[in-house]
SETITI-378738 format. One record per atom (N, C-alpha, C): residue number from 1; residue in three letters; x, y negated, z. Coordinates in steps of 0.1 Angstrom, whole numbers. Each point is the difference from the previous one (the first is absolute). Layout:
n  res  px  py  pz
NUM  ala  X  Y  Z $
...
***
This chain:
n  res  px  py  pz
1  met  53  -158  -437 $
1  met  -4  13  12 $
1  met  -3  11  -5 $
2  met  4  13  9 $
2  met  -1  12  -2 $
2  met  -13  3  -5 $
3  ser  -4  7  -10 $
3  ser  -13  5  -2 $
3  ser  -1  18  5 $
4  tyr  -12  6  0 $
4  tyr  -1  13  3 $
4  tyr  -11  7  -7 $
5  thr  3  11  -4 $
5  thr  -9  10  -7 $
5  thr  -2  12  6 $
6  ile  -9  8  3 $
6  ile  -3  13  1 $
6  ile  8  7  -5 $
7  asp  8  11  4 $
7  asp  6  10  -4 $
7  asp  -9  12  1 $
8  phe  -8  2  -13 $
8  phe  -7  14  1 $
8  phe  7  12  0 $
9  ala  11  -3  -3 $
9  ala  8  19  0 $
9  ala  4  2  14 $
10  lys  -1  -10  6 $
10  lys  0  4  17 $
10  lys  -15  14  7 $
11  phe  -11  -6  -11 $
11  phe  -12  7  7 $
11  phe  -2  14  -4 $
12  thr  8  8  5 $
12  thr  0  11  -3 $
12  thr  -10  9  8 $
13  ser  -4  -5  10 $
13  ser  -11  1  10 $
13  ser  -10  -10  4 $
14  val  -9  0  -7 $
14  val  -12  -11  4 $
14  val  -11  4  9 $
15  phe  -9  -12  3 $
15  phe  -14  4  12 $
15  phe  -4  -10  -4 $
16  ala  -18  2  3 $
16  ala  -7  -12  -2 $
16  ala  -4  -11  10 $
17  val  2  -11  -3 $
17  val  -2  -9  9 $
17  val  -9  -12  -3 $
18  pro  -16  -2  9 $
18  pro  -7  -6  -4 $
18  pro  1  -14  -1 $
19  ala  -11  -3  -12 $
19  ala  8  -18  -2 $
19  ala  -7  -6  11 $
20  leu  9  -9  5 $
20  leu  1  -13  9 $
20  leu  0  -9  -5 $
21  ser  -12  -8  9 $
21  ser  1  -15  -8 $
21  ser  13  -12  6 $
22  glu  2  -8  -4 $
22  glu  8  -8  2 $
22  glu  -3  -1  17 $
23  gln  -9  -4  4 $
23  gln  -3  -6  13 $
23  gln  5  9  9 $
24  thr  -5  16  -2 $
24  thr  5  13  10 $
24  thr  11  4  1 $
25  leu  6  -8  -12 $
25  leu  20  2  1 $
25  leu  2  -10  9 $
26  cys  -2  -13  -2 $
26  cys  1  -7  9 $
26  cys  1  -3  14 $
27  thr  -17  7  2 $
27  thr  -3  4  16 $
27  thr  6  13  11 $
28  ala  1  8  -13 $
28  ala  4  13  8 $
28  ala  15  -4  7 $
29  ser  1  7  10 $
29  ser  14  -1  6 $
29  ser  6  11  -3 $
30  ala  20  -4  -4 $
30  ala  9  11  -4 $
30  ala  -3  17  8 $
31  glu  -5  -1  11 $
31  glu  -8  14  7 $
31  glu  -8  7  -8 $
32  ala  -8  -7  -7 $
32  ala  -14  4  -4 $
32  ala  6  5  -16 $
33  leu  10  -11  -5 $
33  leu  1  6  -14 $
33  leu  8  13  1 $
34  lys  6  2  11 $
34  lys  10  13  2 $
34  lys  -10  10  2 $
35  val  -11  -2  10 $
35  val  -8  12  1 $
35  val  -8  7  -12 $
36  leu  -4  -10  -10 $
36  leu  -9  -1  -12 $
36  leu  8  7  -8 $
37  leu  16  -3  -5 $
37  leu  7  5  -8 $
37  leu  2  17  2 $
38  tyr  2  0  17 $
38  tyr  4  19  3 $
38  tyr  -11  6  -1 $
39  leu  -15  -7  3 $
39  leu  -11  6  -2 $
39  leu  -3  6  -15 $
40  met  4  -10  -10 $
40  met  -2  1  -14 $
40  met  11  11  -4 $
41  gln  13  0  5 $
41  gln  6  8  -5 $
41  gln  -3  15  6 $
42  asn  -7  1  13 $
42  asn  -3  13  5 $
42  asn  -15  3  3 $
43  gln  -8  1  -12 $
43  gln  -14  -4  1 $
43  gln  -9  14  4 $
44  thr  12  14  1 $
44  thr  -8  10  3 $
44  thr  1  -1  20 $
45  arg  9  -6  3 $
45  arg  4  0  12 $
45  arg  -12  -4  9 $
46  gln  -6  9  10 $
46  gln  -7  -7  11 $
46  gln  6  -19  6 $
47  ile  -7  -5  1 $
47  ile  4  -13  7 $
47  ile  2  0  14 $
48  glu  7  -2  4 $
48  glu  8  2  18 $
48  glu  3  -13  1 $
49  pro  -6  -6  9 $
49  pro  12  -14  2 $
49  pro  13  3  9 $
50  lys  2  9  10 $
50  lys  7  5  4 $
50  lys  13  5  -10 $
51  tyr  -2  8  -7 $
51  tyr  6  7  -10 $
51  tyr  9  -14  -7 $
52  leu  -9  -11  -8 $
52  leu  3  -8  -5 $
52  leu  10  -11  7 $
53  ala  -3  -1  14 $
53  ala  7  -9  6 $
53  ala  15  5  3 $
54  asp  0  13  -1 $
54  asp  14  6  2 $
54  asp  9  4  -12 $
55  arg  -10  0  -12 $
55  arg  5  1  -12 $
55  arg  7  -16  -8 $
56  leu  -8  -8  1 $
56  leu  3  -12  -5 $
56  leu  6  -8  11 $
57  met  4  6  13 $
57  met  7  -9  12 $
57  met  -6  -13  3 $
58  ile  -13  -2  3 $
58  ile  -5  -11  5 $
58  ile  -12  4  10 $
59  pro  -6  -7  8 $
59  pro  -4  2  11 $
59  pro  -13  5  -3 $
60  gln  -8  10  7 $
60  gln  -12  5  -4 $
60  gln  -10  -10  1 $
61  gln  0  -9  12 $
61  gln  -9  -12  -5 $
61  gln  -2  -10  -13 $
62  gln  11  -3  -7 $
62  gln  -1  -3  -13 $
62  gln  -5  10  -13 $
63  val  4  12  6 $
63  val  -5  14  -11 $
63  val  -16  -5  2 $
64  leu  -7  -1  11 $
64  leu  -18  -1  1 $
64  leu  -1  -10  -7 $
65  asp  7  -13  3 $
65  asp  -6  -14  -4 $
65  asp  3  0  -15 $
66  ala  12  8  -3 $
66  ala  1  5  -19 $
66  ala  -11  5  -2 $
67  leu  -8  10  7 $
67  leu  -6  12  -6 $
67  leu  -16  -12  6 $
68  asp  -3  -5  4 $
68  asp  -11  -10  2 $
68  asp  -2  -7  -13 $
69  phe  12  -7  -4 $
69  phe  1  -11  -8 $
69  phe  -6  4  -14 $
70  trp  7  16  -6 $
70  trp  -3  3  -11 $
70  trp  -15  7  4 $
71  ala  -3  2  11 $
71  ala  -18  3  -2 $
71  ala  -5  -13  -4 $
72  gln  0  -8  7 $
72  gln  -8  -17  -1 $
72  gln  5  -2  -20 $
73  glu  7  4  -8 $
73  glu  1  -2  -9 $
73  glu  -3  12  -8 $
74  gly  -7  11  3 $
74  gly  -8  9  -4 $
74  gly  9  10  -7 $
75  leu  8  2  4 $
75  leu  12  12  -4 $
75  leu  0  9  9 $
76  leu  -5  -2  12 $
76  leu  1  13  8 $
76  leu  -13  0  3 $
77  arg  -6  15  5 $
77  arg  -13  -1  8 $
77  arg  0  5  17 $
78  gln  -6  -8  6 $
78  gln  3  2  17 $
78  gln  -8  10  2 $
79  ser  4  10  6 $
79  ser  -12  11  7 $
79  ser  2  -2  18 $
80  gly  10  -10  3 $
80  gly  -2  -1  12 $
80  gly  11  -7  6 $
81  arg  3  -1  16 $
81  arg  18  -9  -1 $
81  arg  4  11  12 $
82  glu  12  -7  -3 $
82  glu  4  11  16 $
82  glu  -2  -7  9 $
83  glu  -2  7  15 $
83  glu  -1  -5  12 $
83  glu  6  -12  5 $
84  gly  -4  -9  5 $
84  gly  9  -7  7 $
84  gly  7  -11  -11 $
85  tyr  -6  0  -16 $
85  tyr  4  -9  -8 $
85  tyr  -11  -13  -1 $
86  thr  8  -12  2 $
86  thr  -7  -13  -2 $
86  thr  1  -5  -13 $
87  pro  -9  -4  -6 $
87  pro  3  -6  -16 $
87  pro  6  -11  1 $
88  pro  11  -5  -8 $
88  pro  8  -12  0 $
88  pro  -9  -12  -2 $
89  ile  2  -13  7 $
89  ile  -6  -10  -6 $
89  ile  5  -8  -10 $
90  gln  -9  -1  -7 $
90  gln  5  -10  -15 $
90  gln  6  -12  2 $
91  thr  9  -3  0 $
91  thr  6  -16  4 $
91  thr  6  -2  -18 $
92  pro  -6  -1  -10 $
92  pro  8  -5  -11 $
92  pro  9  -8  -3 $
93  ala  -5  -11  7 $
93  ala  8  -17  2 $
93  ala  13  2  5 $
94  lys  2  11  14 $
94  lys  13  0  7 $
94  lys  2  16  -1 $
95  lys  12  7  -6 $
95  lys  6  9  0 $
95  lys  5  5  14 $
96  glu  -6  11  7 $
96  glu  6  3  13 $
96  glu  15  7  -2 $
97  gln  8  -6  6 $
97  gln  12  6  0 $
97  gln  1  15  6 $
98  leu  2  9  -4 $
98  leu  3  14  5 $
98  leu  11  3  7 $
99  pro  -1  6  13 $
99  pro  13  4  6 $
99  pro  10  11  -11 $
100  lys  13  0  5 $
100  lys  9  6  -7 $
100  lys  -4  15  6 $
101  ile  2  9  -8 $
101  ile  1  18  7 $
101  ile  12  -4  14 $
102  glu  -6  5  7 $
102  glu  8  4  9 $
102  glu  12  13  2 $
103  gln  7  -3  4 $
103  gln  16  9  2 $
103  gln  -5  15  -2 $
104  ala  -9  3  14 $
104  ala  -4  13  4 $
104  ala  -7  6  -8 $
105  ser  -9  -11  -11 $
105  ser  -9  9  -9 $
105  ser  14  3  -14 $
106  arg  5  -5  0 $
106  arg  11  2  -14 $
106  arg  4  16  4 $
107  val  6  -2  14 $
107  val  6  14  5 $
107  val  -9  9  0 $
108  ser  -13  3  2 $
108  ser  -12  5  -2 $
108  ser  1  6  -13 $
109  val  1  -8  -10 $
109  val  0  3  -15 $
109  val  12  7  -2 $
110  gly  11  -1  3 $
110  gly  13  4  -2 $
110  gly  0  13  5 $
111  leu  -3  1  11 $
111  leu  0  13  5 $
111  leu  -9  11  -9 $
112  lys  -10  -4  -6 $
112  lys  -7  6  -5 $
112  lys  5  6  -18 $
113  ala  11  -5  -6 $
113  ala  3  3  -8 $
113  ala  0  16  -3 $
114  gln  8  7  7 $
114  gln  -1  13  -2 $
114  gln  -11  3  -3 $
115  gln  -8  2  6 $
115  gln  -13  7  2 $
115  gln  -8  -7  -11 $
116  lys  -1  -9  -1 $
116  lys  -10  -6  -11 $
116  lys  11  -9  -15 $
117  thr  3  8  -5 $
117  thr  11  -2  -9 $
117  thr  -10  -9  -17 $
118  met  6  -5  -8 $
118  met  -7  -3  -10 $
118  met  1  13  -11 $
119  thr  -8  0  -10 $
119  thr  -2  12  -7 $
119  thr  12  -6  -15 $
120  ile  5  10  -10 $
120  ile  7  -4  -9 $
120  ile  -7  -6  -9 $
121  asp  -13  0  1 $
121  asp  -5  -9  -12 $
121  asp  3  -18  5 $
122  glu  -5  3  7 $
122  glu  -1  -15  12 $
122  glu  16  -7  -1 $
123  ile  10  9  4 $
123  ile  15  -5  0 $
123  ile  -1  -6  -19 $
124  his  -5  8  -11 $
124  his  6  -1  -12 $
124  his  -9  -12  -3 $
125  thr  -13  -5  3 $
125  thr  -3  -10  0 $
125  thr  2  -15  2 $
126  leu  7  0  16 $
126  leu  5  -9  5 $
126  leu  14  -2  -7 $
127  ala  5  11  -4 $
127  ala  16  -3  -4 $
127  ala  -3  -9  -11 $
128  gln  -12  1  -7 $
128  gln  0  -9  -15 $
128  gln  1  -15  4 $
129  asp  -4  -3  12 $
129  asp  3  -17  2 $
129  asp  10  0  13 $
130  asp  9  10  2 $
130  asp  8  -4  14 $
130  asp  12  9  -4 $
131  ala  7  -3  -9 $
131  ala  17  6  -5 $
131  ala  5  5  16 $
132  gly  -1  -5  10 $
132  gly  8  3  10 $
132  gly  -3  16  3 $
133  ile  -13  0  0 $
133  ile  -6  21  2 $
133  ile  14  9  -9 $
134  gln  -2  -1  -10 $
134  gln  7  7  -11 $
134  gln  18  -1  2 $
135  gln  5  -12  6 $
135  gln  10  -4  8 $
135  gln  5  6  7 $
136  leu  -11  1  10 $
136  leu  6  3  14 $
136  leu  1  19  -2 $
137  val  -9  6  -8 $
137  val  -1  13  1 $
137  val  11  7  -4 $
138  glu  6  -11  -15 $
138  glu  10  6  -5 $
138  glu  14  -1  8 $
139  ala  0  -14  12 $
139  ala  11  -3  6 $
139  ala  3  15  9 $
140  val  -12  3  8 $
140  val  0  8  12 $
140  val  5  16  -11 $
141  gln  -3  3  -9 $
141  gln  -1  13  -11 $
141  gln  21  0  5 $
142  val  1  -13  -6 $
142  val  20  0  -6 $
142  val  2  0  14 $
143  gln  -4  -5  16 $
143  gln  6  0  9 $
143  gln  2  15  4 $
144  met  -15  9  1 $
144  met  1  12  4 $
144  met  8  13  -10 $
145  gly  1  -6  -13 $
145  gly  5  9  -8 $
145  gly  -10  13  -3 $
146  lys  -15  -5  -4 $
146  lys  -7  11  -5 $
146  lys  -15  -9  -6 $
147  val  -6  4  -3 $
147  val  -15  -3  -7 $
147  val  -8  -1  8 $
148  leu  -8  -8  5 $
148  leu  -8  1  11 $
148  leu  -13  7  -5 $
149  thr  -8  8  9 $
149  thr  -9  5  -7 $
149  thr  -14  -9  1 $
150  arg  -10  7  -4 $
150  arg  -14  -8  -3 $
150  arg  -2  -7  15 $
151  ser  -2  9  9 $
151  ser  -5  -1  16 $
151  ser  12  -9  6 $
152  glu  12  -1  -6 $
152  glu  9  -4  9 $
152  glu  1  -19  -8 $
153  ile  -5  3  -12 $
153  ile  -2  -15  -3 $
153  ile  -10  -11  2 $
154  glu  -13  13  5 $
154  glu  -9  -8  7 $
154  glu  2  -5  14 $
155  thr  11  9  5 $
155  thr  -2  -7  15 $
155  thr  10  -11  0 $
156  leu  11  2  -10 $
156  leu  8  -11  -3 $
156  leu  -4  -14  2 $
157  val  -10  1  -14 $
157  val  -5  -14  -3 $
157  val  -11  -4  9 $
158  ser  -6  6  9 $
158  ser  -9  -2  15 $
158  ser  5  -6  4 $
159  phe  13  -2  3 $
159  phe  8  -5  14 $
159  phe  2  -16  -8 $
160  tyr  0  1  -14 $
160  tyr  3  -12  -4 $
160  tyr  -11  -10  -1 $
161  thr  -10  9  -4 $
161  thr  -14  -6  -6 $
161  thr  -10  -3  19 $
162  tyr  -3  12  5 $
162  tyr  -10  0  12 $
162  tyr  9  -8  10 $
163  ala  10  4  1 $
163  ala  11  -8  14 $
163  ala  6  -16  -7 $
164  gly  2  1  -11 $
164  gly  5  -14  -4 $
164  gly  14  0  1 $
165  leu  9  12  1 $
165  leu  13  -1  3 $
165  leu  6  -4  -13 $
166  pro  10  -8  0 $
166  pro  9  -5  -11 $
166  pro  8  9  -4 $
167  pro  4  0  -13 $
167  pro  7  13  -7 $
167  pro  13  2  8 $
168  glu  8  -15  3 $
168  glu  13  2  7 $
168  glu  -1  8  10 $
169  tyr  -11  -5  11 $
169  tyr  -1  7  10 $
169  tyr  -3  12  1 $
170  ile  -8  10  -12 $
170  ile  -1  14  -2 $
170  ile  13  5  -2 $
171  leu  11  -4  -11 $
171  leu  13  0  -5 $
171  leu  7  3  8 $
172  leu  2  -8  10 $
172  leu  13  -3  14 $
172  leu  -9  12  10 $
173  ala  -8  6  0 $
173  ala  -8  12  9 $
173  ala  6  13  -11 $
174  ala  -6  0  -13 $
174  ala  5  11  -6 $
174  ala  17  4  0 $
175  ala  7  -14  -2 $
175  ala  15  4  5 $
175  ala  8  4  9 $
176  his  -11  -3  10 $
176  his  4  5  15 $
176  his  -1  16  5 $
177  cys  -14  1  -8 $
177  cys  -2  14  -1 $
177  cys  14  9  -9 $
178  cys  3  -4  -10 $
178  cys  7  8  -10 $
178  cys  13  1  11 $
179  ala  9  -11  4 $
179  ala  9  0  5 $
179  ala  0  11  16 $
180  gln  -10  4  5 $
180  gln  -5  8  5 $
180  gln  0  14  -3 $
181  asn  -1  1  -12 $
181  asn  -2  13  -6 $
181  asn  -12  4  0 $
182  arg  -12  -10  5 $
182  arg  -14  1  -5 $
182  arg  -6  -5  -10 $
183  ala  2  3  -12 $
183  ala  -2  -3  -13 $
183  ala  -14  3  -4 $
184  asn  -11  2  5 $
184  asn  -12  1  -3 $
184  asn  -12  -9  5 $
185  met  -7  1  -6 $
185  met  -14  -9  3 $
185  met  -5  3  13 $
186  arg  0  13  7 $
186  arg  -7  0  15 $
186  arg  7  -4  8 $
187  ser  14  -4  -2 $
187  ser  9  -10  11 $
187  ser  -1  -16  -2 $
188  leu  -2  -1  -13 $
188  leu  0  -16  -4 $
188  leu  -16  -2  7 $
189  ser  -7  8  -2 $
189  ser  -16  -3  5 $
189  ser  3  -1  13 $
190  lys  5  8  7 $
190  lys  3  -4  17 $
190  lys  3  -7  2 $
191  leu  11  -7  -4 $
191  leu  9  -8  4 $
191  leu  -5  -15  -3 $
192  leu  -8  0  -13 $
192  leu  -8  -15  -2 $
192  leu  -11  1  13 $
193  thr  -5  11  0 $
193  thr  -11  -2  11 $
193  thr  1  -1  12 $
194  asp  14  7  7 $
194  asp  7  -8  14 $
194  asp  3  -11  -1 $
195  met  3  -7  -9 $
195  met  4  -13  -1 $
195  met  -11  -12  2 $
196  met  -10  6  -11 $
196  met  -15  -9  4 $
196  met  -8  3  10 $
197  ser  4  8  7 $
197  ser  -5  2  16 $
197  ser  7  -12  11 $
198  gln  11  -3  -6 $
198  gln  9  -7  10 $
198  gln  -1  -17  -7 $
199  asn  -12  1  -4 $
199  asn  2  -14  -9 $
199  asn  7  -7  -7 $
200  ile  5  10  -9 $
200  ile  14  -3  -8 $
200  ile  -4  -1  -13 $
201  tyr  0  -11  -6 $
201  tyr  -6  -6  -15 $
201  tyr  8  -4  -7 $
202  thr  9  -6  4 $
202  thr  11  -9  -10 $
202  thr  11  5  -3 $
203  tyr  5  -1  -12 $
203  tyr  12  4  -1 $
203  tyr  13  1  10 $
204  glu  1  -14  6 $
204  glu  12  -7  10 $
204  glu  -6  10  14 $
205  gln  -12  4  1 $
205  gln  -4  9  13 $
205  gln  5  12  -7 $
206  ala  -4  6  -10 $
206  ala  5  14  -3 $
206  ala  16  3  -1 $
207  glu  7  -13  -3 $
207  glu  12  4  0 $
207  glu  8  1  15 $
208  glu  -6  -7  9 $
208  glu  6  -4  12 $
208  glu  -5  13  7 $
209  tyr  -15  8  -2 $
209  tyr  -4  13  5 $
209  tyr  9  10  -4 $
210  leu  6  0  -12 $
210  leu  2  14  -5 $
210  leu  17  -1  3 $
211  asp  7  -14  -1 $
211  asp  12  4  5 $
211  asp  2  4  17 $
212  arg  -5  -3  4 $
212  arg  -3  4  15 $
212  arg  -1  20  -4 $
213  cys  -11  -1  -3 $
213  cys  1  13  -2 $
213  cys  12  7  -5 $
214  his  6  -5  -11 $
214  his  15  6  -4 $
214  his  11  1  11 $
215  gln  -3  -9  9 $
215  gln  8  -3  16 $
215  gln  -2  13  5 $
216  gln  -12  2  2 $
216  gln  -5  9  7 $
216  gln  5  12  -3 $
217  asp  -5  5  -10 $
217  asp  4  13  -9 $
217  asp  13  5  3 $
218  thr  11  -13  -3 $
218  thr  13  4  -1 $
218  thr  5  1  12 $
219  ala  -1  -6  14 $
219  ala  2  1  13 $
219  ala  -4  15  5 $
220  gln  -15  2  -5 $
220  gln  -5  14  5 $
220  gln  8  11  -4 $
221  gly  5  -1  -15 $
221  gly  13  11  -3 $
221  gly  11  -1  5 $
222  gln  6  -12  0 $
222  gln  11  1  11 $
222  gln  -1  6  12 $
223  val  -11  -3  8 $
223  val  -1  6  14 $
223  val  1  12  -4 $
224  arg  -13  10  -7 $
224  arg  1  11  1 $
224  arg  12  10  -4 $
225  ser  7  -5  -5 $
225  ser  13  6  -7 $
225  ser  6  -3  12 $
226  ala  5  -10  8 $
226  ala  9  -2  8 $
226  ala  -3  10  14 $
227  phe  -12  3  3 $
227  phe  -11  6  12 $
227  phe  3  16  -6 $
228  gly  4  2  -12 $
228  gly  -2  16  -5 $
228  gly  -16  3  -2 $
229  ile  -6  -9  -4 $
229  ile  -17  1  -1 $
229  ile  -6  6  -12 $
230  his  -2  14  -2 $
230  his  2  3  -16 $
230  his  -17  10  2 $
231  asp  -2  2  4 $
231  asp  -11  12  3 $
231  asp  -11  -7  3 $
232  arg  -3  -14  1 $
232  arg  -16  -2  2 $
232  arg  -1  -15  -1 $
233  ser  -10  -8  1 $
233  ser  -4  -12  -4 $
233  ser  7  -8  12 $
234  leu  0  -15  2 $
234  leu  1  -8  7 $
234  leu  -14  -5  8 $
235  thr  0  1  15 $
235  thr  -14  1  4 $
235  thr  -3  -18  -3 $
236  arg  -14  -3  5 $
236  arg  3  -17  -2 $
236  arg  5  -4  12 $
237  gln  2  3  11 $
237  gln  6  -4  12 $
237  gln  16  -5  -6 $
238  glu  4  14  -3 $
238  glu  14  -3  -8 $
238  glu  5  -10  -9 $
239  gln  -13  -4  -11 $
239  gln  5  -8  -8 $
239  gln  -3  -13  6 $
240  lys  -10  -4  10 $
240  lys  2  -14  4 $
240  lys  11  2  11 $
241  tyr  6  7  5 $
241  tyr  14  -1  6 $
241  tyr  9  -5  -11 $
242  ile  3  8  -11 $
242  ile  7  -6  -13 $
242  ile  -2  -11  -5 $
243  asp  -12  -7  2 $
243  asp  -2  -12  -8 $
243  asp  8  -10  11 $
244  thr  -4  5  13 $
244  thr  2  -12  11 $
244  thr  18  1  -1 $
245  trp  6  7  -2 $
245  trp  15  1  1 $
245  trp  6  -8  -14 $
246  phe  -3  4  -11 $
246  phe  3  -8  -10 $
246  phe  -7  -12  -8 $
247  leu  -10  -2  5 $
247  leu  -8  -13  -4 $
247  leu  -5  -9  9 $
248  glu  2  4  15 $
248  glu  -1  -9  9 $
248  glu  12  -2  8 $
249  tyr  7  7  3 $
249  tyr  11  2  4 $
249  tyr  13  -5  -9 $
250  arg  -2  5  -12 $
250  arg  10  1  -9 $
250  arg  15  4  0 $
251  phe  -5  12  8 $
251  phe  15  12  3 $
251  phe  3  4  -18 $
252  asp  9  6  0 $
252  asp  4  5  -11 $
252  asp  5  20  2 $
253  ile  -3  3  -10 $
253  ile  3  17  3 $
253  ile  9  5  10 $
254  ser  11  -12  1 $
254  ser  11  6  9 $
254  ser  -4  2  11 $
255  met  -7  -13  5 $
255  met  -5  0  12 $
255  met  -8  9  7 $
256  val  -6  2  -11 $
256  val  -12  14  5 $
256  val  6  15  0 $
257  lys  11  -2  -5 $
257  lys  8  17  4 $
257  lys  3  -3  13 $
258  leu  9  -10  5 $
258  leu  7  -5  9 $
258  leu  -9  5  9 $
259  ala  -13  -9  0 $
259  ala  -10  5  14 $
259  ala  -6  14  1 $
260  tyr  2  8  -10 $
260  tyr  -4  16  -4 $
260  tyr  6  7  7 $
261  glu  15  -7  -4 $
261  glu  11  11  7 $
261  glu  1  -2  15 $
262  arg  -3  -14  5 $
262  arg  3  -1  15 $
262  arg  -13  7  6 $
263  thr  -11  0  -7 $
263  thr  -12  9  4 $
263  thr  0  15  1 $
264  ile  6  5  -10 $
264  ile  7  15  -2 $
264  ile  11  2  13 $
265  asn  8  -8  3 $
265  asn  8  2  10 $
265  asn  -4  -1  14 $
266  gln  -11  -9  2 $
266  gln  -4  3  13 $
266  gln  -14  7  3 $
267  ile  -6  5  -9 $
267  ile  -12  7  1 $
267  ile  1  10  -9 $
268  gly  10  2  -7 $
268  gly  0  13  -6 $
268  gly  -8  3  -10 $
269  lys  -10  -9  -7 $
269  lys  -10  -1  -11 $
269  lys  -6  -10  -4 $
270  leu  -6  3  -12 $
270  leu  -3  -15  -6 $
270  leu  -13  -4  6 $
271  ser  1  -13  4 $
271  ser  -10  -5  3 $
271  ser  -5  -15  -4 $
272  phe  -10  -4  -8 $
272  phe  0  -12  -4 $
272  phe  -4  -10  13 $
273  pro  -8  3  8 $
273  pro  0  -10  11 $
273  pro  11  -2  6 $
274  tyr  8  8  1 $
274  tyr  14  -3  8 $
274  tyr  9  -9  -8 $
275  ile  0  4  -17 $
275  ile  9  -8  -7 $
275  ile  -8  -13  1 $
276  asn  -13  -4  -1 $
276  asn  -6  -12  1 $
276  asn  6  -9  10 $
277  lys  2  11  10 $
277  lys  2  -6  16 $
277  lys  10  -7  -2 $
278  ile  13  2  -6 $
278  ile  13  -3  -2 $
278  ile  2  -8  -9 $
279  leu  -7  -1  -13 $
279  leu  -2  -8  -8 $
279  leu  -8  -15  3 $
280  thr  -9  0  8 $
280  thr  -5  -12  9 $
280  thr  5  -6  5 $
281  ser  10  9  12 $
281  ser  11  -7  8 $
281  ser  11  -6  -4 $
282  trp  5  1  -11 $
282  trp  9  -6  -13 $
282  trp  -8  -12  -5 $
283  his  -7  2  -5 $
283  his  -9  -11  -6 $
283  his  -2  -9  11 $
284  asp  -4  1  15 $
284  asp  -1  -11  9 $
284  asp  10  -8  4 $
285  lys  11  7  -2 $
285  lys  16  0  4 $
285  lys  2  -7  -13 $
286  gly  1  -3  -9 $
286  gly  5  -8  -10 $
286  gly  11  13  -7 $
287  ile  -1  12  1 $
287  ile  10  9  -5 $
287  ile  -5  5  -15 $
288  thr  11  -4  -8 $
288  thr  1  4  -16 $
288  thr  6  8  -7 $
289  thr  10  2  8 $
289  thr  10  6  -4 $
289  thr  7  17  9 $
290  ala  7  7  -8 $
290  ala  3  14  7 $
290  ala  12  -7  12 $
291  lys  8  -8  -4 $
291  lys  6  -8  8 $
291  lys  -2  -4  10 $
292  asp  -14  -9  -1 $
292  asp  -5  -4  12 $
292  asp  -4  10  7 $
293  ala  -11  8  -2 $
293  ala  -1  9  5 $
293  ala  7  12  9 $
294  ala  15  3  -7 $
294  ala  7  7  8 $
294  ala  5  -11  15 $
295  ser  1  -13  -5 $
295  ser  6  -9  9 $
295  ser  -10  1  14 $
296  glu  -13  -2  -4 $
296  glu  -11  -2  11 $
296  glu  1  13  7 $
297  arg  4  14  -4 $
297  arg  -6  9  4 $
297  arg  16  1  12 $
298  gln  10  -4  -5 $
298  gln  12  4  9 $
298  gln  1  -13  12 $
299  met  -8  -11  -5 $
299  met  -2  -8  12 $
299  met  -10  8  12 $
300  ser  -11  6  -9 $
300  ser  -7  6  9 $
300  ser  3  12  10 $
301  lys  10  6  -5 $
301  lys  9  10  10 $
301  lys  7  -5  5 $
302  ser  9  -15  0 $
302  ser  3  -6  12 $
302  ser  -7  -5  11 $
303  asp  -12  -2  -2 $
303  asp  -8  -7  9 $
303  asp  -6  13  8 $
304  lys  -1  8  -5 $
304  lys  -4  13  7 $
304  lys  11  5  9 $
305  gly  10  -3  -6 $
305  gly  13  7  7 $
305  gly  3  -5  14 $
306  glu  -3  -15  -3 $
306  glu  6  -10  11 $
306  glu  -14  4  14 $
307  thr  -11  -2  -6 $
307  thr  -10  0  9 $
307  thr  -1  15  7 $
308  ser  2  11  -7 $
308  ser  1  12  9 $
308  ser  13  7  3 $
309  ser  9  -8  3 $
309  ser  14  4  6 $
309  ser  -3  9  10 $
310  ile  8  10  0 $
310  ile  0  9  10 $
310  ile  9  5  13 $
311  asp  1  -5  12 $
311  asp  10  4  5 $
311  asp  1  16  7 $
312  phe  14  5  -8 $
312  phe  0  14  1 $
312  phe  8  0  14 $
313  asp  4  -6  3 $
313  asp  5  3  17 $
313  asp  -11  1  8 $
314  gln  -10  -7  -1 $
314  gln  -11  3  11 $
314  gln  -4  12  -5 $
315  ile  -3  3  -13 $
315  ile  -7  14  -1 $
315  ile  11  10  7 $
316  gln  11  1  -2 $
316  gln  10  8  6 $
316  gln  -1  1  13 $
317  gln  1  -9  7 $
317  gln  -1  -1  15 $
317  gln  -15  7  8 $
318  phe  -11  -4  -9 $
318  phe  -14  8  4 $
318  phe  1  11  -3 $
319  ile  7  7  -12 $
319  ile  -2  13  -1 $
319  ile  8  7  14 $
320  thr  15  -5  1 $
320  thr  8  5  10 $
320  thr  -6  1  14 $
321  tyr  -5  -12  2 $
321  tyr  -3  -2  15 $
321  tyr  -15  -1  7 $
322  gly  -6  -1  -12 $
322  gly  -15  -3  0 $
322  gly  -2  -12  5 $
323  gly  7  -11  -4 $
323  gly  -4  -13  5 $
323  gly  13  -7  -4 $
324  val  0  -8  9 $
324  val  14  -10  -4 $
324  val  12  2  12 $
325  lys  12  1  -13 $
325  lys  11  6  9 $
325  lys  3  -6  16 $
326  pro  0  9  8 $
326  pro  3  -3  16 $
326  pro  15  -7  -2 $
327  lys  1  -9  10 $
327  lys  15  -7  0 $
327  lys  9  11  10 $
328  ala  11  -3  -6 $
328  ala  11  6  7 $
328  ala  3  3  15 $
***
């Protein structure tokens, strides 16, 4: 059987913890122990249940239960209760099954990562037990080709700790930013926040989302070049049109160019709605190539020629005689 001993060399920064009986350790919940360790490590900070809930990523009611537990154990002084708080019913014989943290709560915590980051001292302390923190920082620095500043490290690690994002998820997002020539923490932070706001939390979800983003960026670049748009950004509606053409209709740039040329020939100017009308018509008719589009246009011209044929003899008679030519 493997044996373990304490590595005191790792105790570069320590804090005092009160002696606890075995009975207390057995009856204390995991959340209560988390709260106690955090309070002991931050003894000068005012105890705020909501702050503790956000910091430790556990529901506020569990924090209140934990504070009540340690108050009963004599470790905390009670000076009042929060309004609406109901003391927990003590049922030591049957441990209550606590619900999992809701996804919405997790999103809320994640979105606060930029505003409420971990201090570098807190990061150093956590890194003693989590080698993944240092590995994450080093990997992002390699990707971006620079040494991260203190504030950038605090922001980066906060997404890993507060939001609980997997390292490979963060590295995938960082690689996307670098590929877009946006190798900076501000862009990475915005991208991670946008992804969390859309409930994207797994590596697979992130990979699918970023692949779609890459397709959108490529399509928009091709359209801007084909349409000669160099002096302004695309509007949100124009971006939606492009998404429809490339991602929904699955047209390539050659078909979009053809629709653009026909639009210029018809109305003499660039019009996204007019181009969209042409491409939608092709999509509905199953036209996918320039050859199919040319054939469809020729047939359309033929149909119009047959249905709108003109009797030029009748027109000449009307001009000459004012009506039908009289009989001889």
